[in-house]
N, C-alpha and C positions, 0 to 999 in steps of 0.2 A: 266880386263874384258876378258872373255873367247871367244875364236874364234869358239867354238862349239855352235852356236845359232840354236835352233830348228826352223824349218820352221813354218810358220803360219798354223793353222789348215786347212784352205782352200786349202793349197798346198799339203796336204797329202791325197792320195786316200784311198778308203776303202780296196783295195787289199794290199796296203803297210801296212796299219794298221793290217789287218789279218795276214800278213806275220810276222810282228813284234811280234804279240801275239803268233803265232805258235812257233817262236824261243824262246820265253820266257817261254812257258808252261812247259818244262821239269824242270825249276828252281822252279816251284810252287808246291812243294811236300806237300801233306796233311799228317800231322803226324797221326799215328794210335792212336786212343783213344778208351777207353771203353765207352760203352753206358752210358749216365748219368742216375742216379737213381733219380726219383722225390723225392722232399723233402716235408714232411708233413707241411701244413701251420702253425701248432702249434709250429714248430721248427724255424720259421722265426721271428727274433726279431730285433728291432732297425730300422725298416722302418718308416720313417715319411713322411707325405705328407703335403705340405703347404696348408693352408686354401683356398687360391685363386685357387689352382689346384683342390682341392676337389670340390669346388663350380663349376668349369668349367666342370668337369666330371659329376657332379650331374645334371647339366643343359642339358647334352646331352641325347637325347631320347634313344639312344642305351644302355646307361649305368645307368642313374639316375632314370628312371621311373619304 
């Protein structure tokens, strides 16, 4: 069993948490990526939706009606 046991959440202050995040931030490098190009719906194949999911979405007023 490890001797490095993390303290309970209630024992960590917000200032400590922010400090931890600030120290870790330089390690979180976002890789440079090209802007994604939208794909035409006609090129999307093989997507299947279970009938129960389709009925659920169809029953939602925002989507089905």
